[in-house]
N, CA, C, O and the ligand as a Tripos MOL2 file, in Angstrom:
@<TRIPOS>MOLECULE
protein
  261   259    66     0     0
PROTEIN
NO_CHARGES

@<TRIPOS>ATOM
      1 N           7.0200   48.9360   65.0660 N.3       1 MET1
      2 CA          5.6200   48.4130   65.0550 C.3       1 MET1
      3 C           4.7500   49.4410   65.7570 C.2       1 MET1
      4 O           4.9930   49.8950   66.8760 O.2       1 MET1
      5 N           3.6870   49.7730   64.9770 N.am      2 LYS2
      6 CA          2.8720   50.8890   65.4660 C.3       2 LYS2
      7 C           1.4440   50.4870   65.9890 C.2       2 LYS2
      8 O           0.5160   51.2480   66.2640 O.2       2 LYS2
      9 N           1.4850   49.0530   66.0670 N.am      3 GLU3
     10 CA          0.2170   48.4730   66.8360 C.3       3 GLU3
     11 C           0.0200   49.0280   68.2040 C.2       3 GLU3
     12 O           0.9070   49.0480   69.0570 O.2       3 GLU3
     13 N          -1.2180   49.4860   68.3700 N.am      4 ARG4
     14 CA         -1.5930   49.9640   69.6560 C.3       4 ARG4
     15 C          -1.9350   48.8130   70.5610 C.2       4 ARG4
     16 O          -2.9370   48.1280   70.3570 O.2       4 ARG4
     17 N          -1.1590   48.6080   71.4990 N.am      5 VAL5
     18 CA         -1.4760   47.5740   72.5270 C.3       5 VAL5
     19 C          -2.3060   48.1350   73.6060 C.2       5 VAL5
     20 O          -1.8950   49.1870   74.0980 O.2       5 VAL5
     21 N          -3.4090   47.6250   74.0730 N.am      6 PHE6
     22 CA         -4.1770   48.1070   75.0910 C.3       6 PHE6
     23 C          -3.3350   47.9790   76.4520 C.2       6 PHE6
     24 O          -2.7640   46.9340   76.7640 O.2       6 PHE6
     25 N          -3.3180   48.9780   77.1190 N.am      7 GLU7
     26 CA         -2.5710   48.9750   78.3450 C.3       7 GLU7
     27 C          -3.4300   48.2490   79.4800 C.2       7 GLU7
     28 O          -4.6130   48.5310   79.6730 O.2       7 GLU7
     29 N          -2.7720   47.3460   80.1690 N.am      8 LYS8
     30 CA         -3.5740   46.7120   81.1970 C.3       8 LYS8
     31 C          -3.4450   47.5310   82.5440 C.2       8 LYS8
     32 O          -2.3420   47.9360   82.9100 O.2       8 LYS8
     33 N          -4.5430   47.7570   83.2400 N.am      9 ARG9
     34 CA         -4.5920   48.4750   84.4760 C.3       9 ARG9
     35 C          -5.2040   47.6650   85.5120 C.2       9 ARG9
     36 O          -6.0600   46.8280   85.2250 O.2       9 ARG9
     37 N          -4.8140   47.8660   86.6970 N.am     10 THR10
     38 CA         -5.5880   47.2180   87.7600 C.3      10 THR10
     39 C          -6.3960   48.3660   88.5370 C.2      10 THR10
     40 O          -5.9020   49.4110   88.9610 O.2      10 THR10
     41 N          -7.5830   48.0120   88.6280 N.am     11 CYS11
     42 CA         -8.4920   48.9110   89.4000 C.3      11 CYS11
     43 C          -8.2210   48.7970   90.8370 C.2      11 CYS11
     44 O          -8.3390   47.7290   91.4380 O.2      11 CYS11
     45 N          -7.8420   49.9410   91.4130 N.am     12 PRO12
     46 CA         -7.5100   49.9550   92.9280 C.3      12 PRO12
     47 C          -8.7140   49.8010   93.7290 C.2      12 PRO12
     48 O          -8.5720   49.5280   94.9210 O.2      12 PRO12
     49 N          -9.9710   49.9500   93.2000 N.am     13 LYS13
     50 CA        -11.2000   49.6550   94.0050 C.3      13 LYS13
     51 C         -11.6970   48.2610   94.0880 C.2      13 LYS13
     52 O         -12.0640   47.7860   95.1630 O.2      13 LYS13
     53 N         -11.7160   47.5770   92.9470 N.am     14 CYS14
     54 CA        -12.1690   46.2990   92.9220 C.3      14 CYS14
     55 C         -11.1930   45.2230   92.5280 C.2      14 CYS14
     56 O         -11.4830   44.0290   92.6010 O.2      14 CYS14
     57 N          -9.9940   45.6880   92.0970 N.am     15 GLY15
     58 CA         -8.8710   44.8160   91.8660 C.3      15 GLY15
     59 C          -8.9520   43.9740   90.4030 C.2      15 GLY15
     60 O          -8.1930   43.0580   90.0880 O.2      15 GLY15
     61 N         -10.0370   44.5000   89.6050 N.am     16 GLN16
     62 CA        -10.2200   43.9990   88.3630 C.3      16 GLN16
     63 C          -9.0810   44.4820   87.3990 C.2      16 GLN16
     64 O          -8.6970   45.6510   87.4380 O.2      16 GLN16
     65 N          -8.5650   43.5950   86.5640 N.am     17 ILE17
     66 CA         -7.5800   44.0880   85.4340 C.3      17 ILE17
     67 C          -8.4990   44.2700   84.2860 C.2      17 ILE17
     68 O          -9.3040   43.4360   83.8710 O.2      17 ILE17
     69 N          -8.2570   45.6060   83.7670 N.am     18 TYR18
     70 CA         -9.2280   45.9770   82.5740 C.3      18 TYR18
     71 C          -8.2820   46.8110   81.5990 C.2      18 TYR18
     72 O          -7.2430   47.3590   81.9680 O.2      18 TYR18
     73 N          -8.7260   46.8270   80.4630 N.am     19 THR19
     74 CA         -8.0370   47.5080   79.2820 C.3      19 THR19
     75 C          -8.8240   48.6540   78.7690 C.2      19 THR19
     76 O          -8.2870   49.4190   77.9680 O.2      19 THR19
     77 N         -10.0300   48.8430   79.1490 N.am     20 ASP20
     78 CA        -10.7890   49.9970   78.7490 C.3      20 ASP20
     79 C         -10.3410   51.2020   79.2420 C.2      20 ASP20
     80 O          -9.4820   51.1670   80.1230 O.2      20 ASP20
     81 N         -10.8160   52.4220   78.7880 N.am     21 ARG21
     82 CA        -10.3810   53.7530   79.2540 C.3      21 ARG21
     83 C         -10.8820   53.8330   80.6140 C.2      21 ARG21
     84 O         -12.0390   53.5600   80.9300 O.2      21 ARG21
     85 N          -9.8630   54.2610   81.5000 N.am     22 PRO22
     86 CA        -10.1860   54.3340   82.9630 C.3      22 PRO22
     87 C         -11.1790   55.6020   83.2730 C.2      22 PRO22
     88 O         -11.2360   56.6190   82.5820 O.2      22 PRO22
     89 N         -11.8240   55.3780   84.2620 N.am     23 ALA23
     90 CA        -12.6600   56.5030   84.8370 C.3      23 ALA23
     91 C         -12.0940   57.0960   85.9760 C.2      23 ALA23
     92 O         -11.3590   56.4030   86.6780 O.2      23 ALA23
     93 N         -12.3360   58.3790   86.3030 N.am     24 ASN24
     94 CA        -11.7520   59.0490   87.4160 C.3      24 ASN24
     95 C         -12.6620   58.9440   88.6310 C.2      24 ASN24
     96 O         -13.8020   59.4080   88.6150 O.2      24 ASN24
     97 N         -12.1780   58.3760   89.5980 N.am     25 SER25
     98 CA        -13.0330   58.4260   90.8680 C.3      25 SER25
     99 C         -13.5340   59.7140   91.4060 C.2      25 SER25
    100 O         -12.7310   60.6260   91.6030 O.2      25 SER25
    101 N         -14.7290   59.8530   91.6450 N.am     26 ARG26
    102 CA        -15.3030   61.1270   92.2140 C.3      26 ARG26
    103 C         -14.7880   61.2290   93.6280 C.2      26 ARG26
    104 O         -14.7730   62.3170   94.2040 O.2      26 ARG26
    105 N         -14.3250   60.0130   94.2540 N.am     27 VAL27
    106 CA        -14.1170   60.0520   95.7050 C.3      27 VAL27
    107 C         -12.5650   60.6660   95.8390 C.2      27 VAL27
    108 O         -12.3610   61.6500   96.5510 O.2      27 VAL27
    109 N         -11.6200   60.0900   95.1910 N.am     28 ASP28
    110 CA        -10.2960   60.4940   95.4840 C.3      28 ASP28
    111 C          -9.5280   60.8120   94.0980 C.2      28 ASP28
    112 O          -8.3280   61.0840   94.1490 O.2      28 ASP28
    113 N         -10.1400   60.7840   92.9850 N.am     29 GLY29
    114 CA         -9.5350   61.1730   91.7900 C.3      29 GLY29
    115 C          -8.5450   60.1120   91.2320 C.2      29 GLY29
    116 O          -7.7530   60.3280   90.3140 O.2      29 GLY29
    117 N          -8.6830   58.9850   91.8740 N.am     30 SER30
    118 CA         -7.7000   57.8600   91.3920 C.3      30 SER30
    119 C          -8.3530   57.2110   90.0420 C.2      30 SER30
    120 O          -9.5560   57.3280   89.8070 O.2      30 SER30
    121 N          -7.5740   56.6090   89.2890 N.am     31 ARG31
    122 CA         -8.1500   56.0120   88.0340 C.3      31 ARG31
    123 C          -8.7570   54.5330   88.3550 C.2      31 ARG31
    124 O          -8.0810   53.6360   88.8590 O.2      31 ARG31
    125 N          -9.9770   54.4200   88.0310 N.am     32 ILE32
    126 CA        -10.7600   53.1670   88.2910 C.3      32 ILE32
    127 C         -11.3270   52.6580   87.0630 C.2      32 ILE32
    128 O         -11.4090   53.3410   86.0430 O.2      32 ILE32
    129 N         -11.7320   51.4190   87.1590 N.am     33 CYS33
    130 CA        -12.2270   50.7140   85.9940 C.3      33 CYS33
    131 C         -13.5770   51.2880   85.7760 C.2      33 CYS33
    132 O         -14.1920   51.8120   86.7050 O.2      33 CYS33
    133 N         -14.1180   51.1940   84.4140 N.am     34 PRO34
    134 CA        -15.3240   51.7670   84.0590 C.3      34 PRO34
    135 C         -16.5260   51.1940   84.9420 C.2      34 PRO34
    136 O         -17.4800   51.9060   85.2540 O.2      34 PRO34
    137 N         -16.4280   50.0680   85.2620 N.am     35 ASP35
    138 CA        -17.5110   49.4860   86.1710 C.3      35 ASP35
    139 C         -17.6060   50.2700   87.4750 C.2      35 ASP35
    140 O         -18.6980   50.6370   87.9110 O.2      35 ASP35
    141 N         -16.4920   50.5140   88.0750 N.am     36 CYS36
    142 CA        -16.4930   51.1760   89.3420 C.3      36 CYS36
    143 C         -16.8630   52.6570   89.1410 C.2      36 CYS36
    144 O         -17.4270   53.2770   90.0420 O.2      36 CYS36
    145 N         -16.5510   53.2220   87.9710 N.am     37 GLY37
    146 CA        -16.9220   54.5160   87.5690 C.3      37 GLY37
    147 C         -18.4900   54.6510   87.5990 C.2      37 GLY37
    148 O         -19.0780   55.5710   88.1660 O.2      37 GLY37
    149 N         -19.0740   53.6490   86.9370 N.am     38 THR38
    150 CA        -20.4450   53.5680   86.8090 C.3      38 THR38
    151 C         -21.1500   53.4160   88.2170 C.2      38 THR38
    152 O         -22.1470   54.0590   88.5470 O.2      38 THR38
    153 N         -20.5730   52.5810   88.9200 N.am     39 ARG39
    154 CA        -21.0160   52.3880   90.3900 C.3      39 ARG39
    155 C         -21.0730   53.7160   91.1610 C.2      39 ARG39
    156 O         -22.0610   54.1050   91.7840 O.2      39 ARG39
    157 N         -19.8680   54.3900   91.0480 N.am     40 GLU40
    158 CA        -19.8600   55.6950   91.8110 C.3      40 GLU40
    159 C         -20.9280   56.6380   91.3120 C.2      40 GLU40
    160 O         -21.6330   57.3050   92.0700 O.2      40 GLU40
    161 N         -21.0070   56.6580   90.0190 N.am     41 ALA41
    162 CA        -22.1150   57.6160   89.4990 C.3      41 ALA41
    163 C         -23.4310   57.2420   89.9660 C.2      41 ALA41
    164 O         -24.2130   58.0970   90.3810 O.2      41 ALA41
    165 N         -23.7140   56.0290   89.9220 N.am     42 LEU42
    166 CA        -25.0560   55.5440   90.3130 C.3      42 LEU42
    167 C         -25.2590   55.7010   91.8730 C.2      42 LEU42
    168 O         -26.3580   56.0430   92.3100 O.2      42 LEU42
    169 N         -24.2470   55.4610   92.6610 N.am     43 GLU43
    170 CA        -24.2550   55.7370   94.1150 C.3      43 GLU43
    171 C         -24.5120   57.0970   94.4060 C.2      43 GLU43
    172 O         -25.2560   57.3850   95.3430 O.2      43 GLU43
    173 N         -23.9250   58.0520   93.6340 N.am     44 SER44
    174 CA        -24.1300   59.5130   93.8620 C.3      44 SER44
    175 C         -25.4470   60.0140   93.6630 C.2      44 SER44
    176 O         -25.8220   61.0800   94.1520 O.2      44 SER44
    177 N         -26.2780   59.1510   92.8410 N.am     45 ILE45
    178 CA        -27.6300   59.5450   92.8100 C.3      45 ILE45
    179 C         -28.5560   58.6350   93.5650 C.2      45 ILE45
    180 O         -29.7590   58.5770   93.3110 O.2      45 ILE45
    181 N         -27.9750   57.9330   94.4910 N.am     46 GLY46
    182 CA        -28.7290   57.1410   95.4030 C.3      46 GLY46
    183 C         -29.2170   55.8360   95.0900 C.2      46 GLY46
    184 O         -30.1870   55.3430   95.6640 O.2      46 GLY46
    185 N         -28.4720   55.1840   94.0600 N.am     47 VAL47
    186 CA        -28.8880   53.8700   93.6480 C.3      47 VAL47
    187 C         -28.1690   52.8650   94.4690 C.2      47 VAL47
    188 O         -26.9630   53.0130   94.6700 O.2      47 VAL47
    189 N         -28.8530   51.7990   94.9860 N.am     48 GLY48
    190 CA        -28.3330   50.9310   95.9030 C.3      48 GLY48
    191 C         -27.5480   49.8640   95.2320 C.2      48 GLY48
    192 O         -27.5380   49.7770   94.0040 O.2      48 GLY48
    193 N         -26.8770   49.0320   96.0140 N.am     49 ARG49
    194 CA        -25.7990   48.1160   95.4650 C.3      49 ARG49
    195 C         -26.5100   47.0920   94.6080 C.2      49 ARG49
    196 O         -26.0290   46.7850   93.5170 O.2      49 ARG49
    197 N         -27.6150   46.5590   95.0420 N.am     50 GLU50
    198 CA        -28.2740   45.5990   94.1790 C.3      50 GLU50
    199 C         -28.7400   46.1460   92.8730 C.2      50 GLU50
    200 O         -28.6570   45.4620   91.8530 O.2      50 GLU50
    201 N         -29.2010   47.2910   92.8670 N.am     51 GLU51
    202 CA        -29.6580   47.9380   91.6210 C.3      51 GLU51
    203 C         -28.4830   48.2960   90.6670 C.2      51 GLU51
    204 O         -28.6180   48.3310   89.4440 O.2      51 GLU51
    205 N         -27.3250   48.5580   91.3170 N.am     52 GLN52
    206 CA        -26.0720   48.7970   90.5550 C.3      52 GLN52
    207 C         -25.7160   47.6180   89.8800 C.2      52 GLN52
    208 O         -25.3430   47.6830   88.7090 O.2      52 GLN52
    209 N         -25.7950   46.4330   90.5390 N.am     53 ASP53
    210 CA        -25.4180   45.1660   89.8850 C.3      53 ASP53
    211 C         -26.2380   44.9190   88.6500 C.2      53 ASP53
    212 O         -25.7640   44.5230   87.5850 O.2      53 ASP53
    213 N         -27.5290   45.1900   88.8800 N.am     54 LYS54
    214 CA        -28.5110   44.9150   87.7480 C.3      54 LYS54
    215 C         -28.2470   45.7700   86.5360 C.2      54 LYS54
    216 O         -28.3910   45.3330   85.3940 O.2      54 LYS54
    217 N         -27.8340   47.0670   86.8250 N.am     55 ILE55
    218 CA        -27.5650   48.0010   85.8050 C.3      55 ILE55
    219 C         -26.3120   47.5540   85.1370 C.2      55 ILE55
    220 O         -26.2920   47.5230   83.9060 O.2      55 ILE55
    221 N         -25.3260   47.2250   85.7830 N.am     56 LEU56
    222 CA        -24.0140   46.8140   85.2270 C.3      56 LEU56
    223 C         -24.1940   45.5730   84.3540 C.2      56 LEU56
    224 O         -23.6590   45.5310   83.2470 O.2      56 LEU56
    225 N         -24.9360   44.5520   84.8230 N.am     57 SER57
    226 CA        -25.1790   43.4980   84.0070 C.3      57 SER57
    227 C         -25.9070   43.6330   82.6810 C.2      57 SER57
    228 O         -25.7110   42.8670   81.7370 O.2      57 SER57
    229 N         -26.7500   44.6420   82.6630 N.am     58 ILE58
    230 CA        -27.4230   45.0580   81.3900 C.3      58 ILE58
    231 C         -26.4630   45.7420   80.5330 C.2      58 ILE58
    232 O         -26.4830   45.5050   79.3250 O.2      58 ILE58
    233 N         -25.6350   46.5530   81.0180 N.am     59 ILE59
    234 CA        -24.5960   47.2290   80.3110 C.3      59 ILE59
    235 C         -23.6790   46.2470   79.6300 C.2      59 ILE59
    236 O         -23.4100   46.3330   78.4320 O.2      59 ILE59
    237 N         -23.1790   45.2590   80.4710 N.am     60 HIS60
    238 CA        -22.3260   44.2730   79.8380 C.3      60 HIS60
    239 C         -22.9510   43.3390   78.8980 C.2      60 HIS60
    240 O         -22.2890   42.8030   78.0090 O.2      60 HIS60
    241 N         -24.2800   43.1110   79.0740 N.am     61 ARG61
    242 CA        -24.9640   42.2920   78.0030 C.3      61 ARG61
    243 C         -24.9730   43.0410   76.7130 C.2      61 ARG61
    244 O         -24.7290   42.4520   75.6600 O.2      61 ARG61
    245 N         -25.2520   44.3540   76.7530 N.am     62 ASN62
    246 CA        -25.3330   45.1900   75.5810 C.3      62 ASN62
    247 C         -23.9640   45.2310   74.7450 C.2      62 ASN62
    248 O         -23.9400   45.3080   73.5170 O.2      62 ASN62
    249 N         -22.8570   45.1710   75.5430 N.am     63 TYR63
    250 CA        -21.6150   45.3580   74.9280 C.3      63 TYR63
    251 C         -21.1870   44.0910   74.3360 C.2      63 TYR63
    252 O         -20.2130   44.0930   73.5840 O.2      63 TYR63
    253 N         -21.8340   42.9810   74.6060 N.am     64 GLN64
    254 CA        -21.3480   41.6300   74.0030 C.3      64 GLN64
    255 C         -21.9790   41.4590   72.5590 C.2      64 GLN64
    256 O         -21.5960   40.5420   71.8320 O.2      64 GLN64
    257 N         -22.8810   42.2930   72.1840 N.am     65 ASN65
    258 CA        -23.5660   42.0810   70.7920 C.3      65 ASN65
    259 C         -22.5240   42.1540   69.6890 C.2      65 ASN65
    260 O         -22.8590   42.0120   68.5130 O.2      65 ASN65
    261 ZN        -13.0630   48.5810   89.6190 Zn       66 ZN66
@<TRIPOS>BOND
     1     1     2 1
     2     2     3 1
     3     3     4 2
     4     3     5 am
     5     5     6 1
     6     6     7 1
     7     7     8 2
     8     7     9 am
     9     9    10 1
    10    10    11 1
    11    11    12 2
    12    11    13 am
    13    13    14 1
    14    14    15 1
    15    15    16 2
    16    15    17 am
    17    17    18 1
    18    18    19 1
    19    19    20 2
    20    19    21 am
    21    21    22 1
    22    22    23 1
    23    23    24 2
    24    23    25 am
    25    25    26 1
    26    26    27 1
    27    27    28 2
    28    27    29 am
    29    29    30 1
    30    30    31 1
    31    31    32 2
    32    31    33 am
    33    33    34 1
    34    34    35 1
    35    35    36 2
    36    35    37 am
    37    37    38 1
    38    38    39 1
    39    39    40 2
    40    39    41 am
    41    41    42 1
    42    42    43 1
    43    43    44 2
    44    43    45 am
    45    45    46 1
    46    46    47 1
    47    47    48 2
    48    47    49 am
    49    49    50 1
    50    50    51 1
    51    51    52 2
    52    51    53 am
    53    53    54 1
    54    54    55 1
    55    55    56 2
    56    55    57 am
    57    57    58 1
    58    58    59 1
    59    59    60 2
    60    59    61 am
    61    61    62 1
    62    62    63 1
    63    63    64 2
    64    63    65 am
    65    65    66 1
    66    66    67 1
    67    67    68 2
    68    67    69 am
    69    69    70 1
    70    70    71 1
    71    71    72 2
    72    71    73 am
    73    73    74 1
    74    74    75 1
    75    75    76 2
    76    75    77 am
    77    77    78 1
    78    78    79 1
    79    79    80 2
    80    79    81 am
    81    81    82 1
    82    82    83 1
    83    83    84 2
    84    83    85 am
    85    85    86 1
    86    86    87 1
    87    87    88 2
    88    87    89 am
    89    89    90 1
    90    90    91 1
    91    91    92 2
    92    91    93 am
    93    93    94 1
    94    94    95 1
    95    95    96 2
    96    95    97 am
    97    97    98 1
    98    98    99 1
    99    99   100 2
   100    99   101 am
   101   101   102 1
   102   102   103 1
   103   103   104 2
   104   103   105 am
   105   105   106 1
   106   106   107 1
   107   107   108 2
   108   107   109 am
   109   109   110 1
   110   110   111 1
   111   111   112 2
   112   111   113 am
   113   113   114 1
   114   114   115 1
   115   115   116 2
   116   115   117 am
   117   117   118 1
   118   118   119 1
   119   119   120 2
   120   119   121 am
   121   121   122 1
   122   122   123 1
   123   123   124 2
   124   123   125 am
   125   125   126 1
   126   126   127 1
   127   127   128 2
   128   127   129 am
   129   129   130 1
   130   130   131 1
   131   131   132 2
   132   131   133 am
   133   133   134 1
   134   134   135 1
   135   135   136 2
   136   135   137 am
   137   137   138 1
   138   138   139 1
   139   139   140 2
   140   139   141 am
   141   141   142 1
   142   142   143 1
   143   143   144 2
   144   143   145 am
   145   145   146 1
   146   146   147 1
   147   147   148 2
   148   147   149 am
   149   149   150 1
   150   150   151 1
   151   151   152 2
   152   151   153 am
   153   153   154 1
   154   154   155 1
   155   155   156 2
   156   155   157 am
   157   157   158 1
   158   158   159 1
   159   159   160 2
   160   159   161 am
   161   161   162 1
   162   162   163 1
   163   163   164 2
   164   163   165 am
   165   165   166 1
   166   166   167 1
   167   167   168 2
   168   167   169 am
   169   169   170 1
   170   170   171 1
   171   171   172 2
   172   171   173 am
   173   173   174 1
   174   174   175 1
   175   175   176 2
   176   175   177 am
   177   177   178 1
   178   178   179 1
   179   179   180 2
   180   179   181 am
   181   181   182 1
   182   182   183 1
   183   183   184 2
   184   183   185 am
   185   185   186 1
   186   186   187 1
   187   187   188 2
   188   187   189 am
   189   189   190 1
   190   190   191 1
   191   191   192 2
   192   191   193 am
   193   193   194 1
   194   194   195 1
   195   195   196 2
   196   195   197 am
   197   197   198 1
   198   198   199 1
   199   199   200 2
   200   199   201 am
   201   201   202 1
   202   202   203 1
   203   203   204 2
   204   203   205 am
   205   205   206 1
   206   206   207 1
   207   207   208 2
   208   207   209 am
   209   209   210 1
   210   210   211 1
   211   211   212 2
   212   211   213 am
   213   213   214 1
   214   214   215 1
   215   215   216 2
   216   215   217 am
   217   217   218 1
   218   218   219 1
   219   219   220 2
   220   219   221 am
   221   221   222 1
   222   222   223 1
   223   223   224 2
   224   223   225 am
   225   225   226 1
   226   226   227 1
   227   227   228 2
   228   227   229 am
   229   229   230 1
   230   230   231 1
   231   231   232 2
   232   231   233 am
   233   233   234 1
   234   234   235 1
   235   235   236 2
   236   235   237 am
   237   237   238 1
   238   238   239 1
   239   239   240 2
   240   239   241 am
   241   241   242 1
   242   242   243 1
   243   243   244 2
   244   243   245 am
   245   245   246 1
   246   246   247 1
   247   247   248 2
   248   247   249 am
   249   249   250 1
   250   250   251 1
   251   251   252 2
   252   251   253 am
   253   253   254 1
   254   254   255 1
   255   255   256 2
   256   255   257 am
   257   257   258 1
   258   258   259 1
   259   259   260 2
@<TRIPOS>SUBSTRUCTURE
     1 MET1         2 RESIDUE 1 A MET
     2 LYS2         6 RESIDUE 1 A LYS
     3 GLU3        10 RESIDUE 1 A GLU
     4 ARG4        14 RESIDUE 1 A ARG
     5 VAL5        18 RESIDUE 1 A VAL
     6 PHE6        22 RESIDUE 1 A PHE
     7 GLU7        26 RESIDUE 1 A GLU
     8 LYS8        30 RESIDUE 1 A LYS
     9 ARG9        34 RESIDUE 1 A ARG
    10 THR10       38 RESIDUE 1 A THR
    11 CYS11       42 RESIDUE 1 A CYS
    12 PRO12       46 RESIDUE 1 A PRO
    13 LYS13       50 RESIDUE 1 A LYS
    14 CYS14       54 RESIDUE 1 A CYS
    15 GLY15       58 RESIDUE 1 A GLY
    16 GLN16       62 RESIDUE 1 A GLN
    17 ILE17       66 RESIDUE 1 A ILE
    18 TYR18       70 RESIDUE 1 A TYR
    19 THR19       74 RESIDUE 1 A THR
    20 ASP20       78 RESIDUE 1 A ASP
    21 ARG21       82 RESIDUE 1 A ARG
    22 PRO22       86 RESIDUE 1 A PRO
    23 ALA23       90 RESIDUE 1 A ALA
    24 ASN24       94 RESIDUE 1 A ASN
    25 SER25       98 RESIDUE 1 A SER
    26 ARG26      102 RESIDUE 1 A ARG
    27 VAL27      106 RESIDUE 1 A VAL
    28 ASP28      110 RESIDUE 1 A ASP
    29 GLY29      114 RESIDUE 1 A GLY
    30 SER30      118 RESIDUE 1 A SER
    31 ARG31      122 RESIDUE 1 A ARG
    32 ILE32      126 RESIDUE 1 A ILE
    33 CYS33      130 RESIDUE 1 A CYS
    34 PRO34      134 RESIDUE 1 A PRO
    35 ASP35      138 RESIDUE 1 A ASP
    36 CYS36      142 RESIDUE 1 A CYS
    37 GLY37      146 RESIDUE 1 A GLY
    38 THR38      150 RESIDUE 1 A THR
    39 ARG39      154 RESIDUE 1 A ARG
    40 GLU40      158 RESIDUE 1 A GLU
    41 ALA41      162 RESIDUE 1 A ALA
    42 LEU42      166 RESIDUE 1 A LEU
    43 GLU43      170 RESIDUE 1 A GLU
    44 SER44      174 RESIDUE 1 A SER
    45 ILE45      178 RESIDUE 1 A ILE
    46 GLY46      182 RESIDUE 1 A GLY
    47 VAL47      186 RESIDUE 1 A VAL
    48 GLY48      190 RESIDUE 1 A GLY
    49 ARG49      194 RESIDUE 1 A ARG
    50 GLU50      198 RESIDUE 1 A GLU
    51 GLU51      202 RESIDUE 1 A GLU
    52 GLN52      206 RESIDUE 1 A GLN
    53 ASP53      210 RESIDUE 1 A ASP
    54 LYS54      214 RESIDUE 1 A LYS
    55 ILE55      218 RESIDUE 1 A ILE
    56 LEU56      222 RESIDUE 1 A LEU
    57 SER57      226 RESIDUE 1 A SER
    58 ILE58      230 RESIDUE 1 A ILE
    59 ILE59      234 RESIDUE 1 A ILE
    60 HIS60      238 RESIDUE 1 A HIS
    61 ARG61      242 RESIDUE 1 A ARG
    62 ASN62      246 RESIDUE 1 A ASN
    63 TYR63      250 RESIDUE 1 A TYR
    64 GLN64      254 RESIDUE 1 A GLN
    65 ASN65      258 RESIDUE 1 A ASN
    66 ZN66       261 GROUP 0 **** ****
């Protein structure tokens, strides 16, 4: 069987189970979920938590099309 099964990973940062390609944490190099990767990137440019939530919800909305 050659079917590629998406590997399930658990994000050490938020505990979410995800199957997308992991992001590397800028903080400690661990593999984190794409959401946390986005959060860290936003955080590094000074975006606050509330704004991060807004941006992530927009990203998720776009993926659902
Ligand atoms: Zn996460």
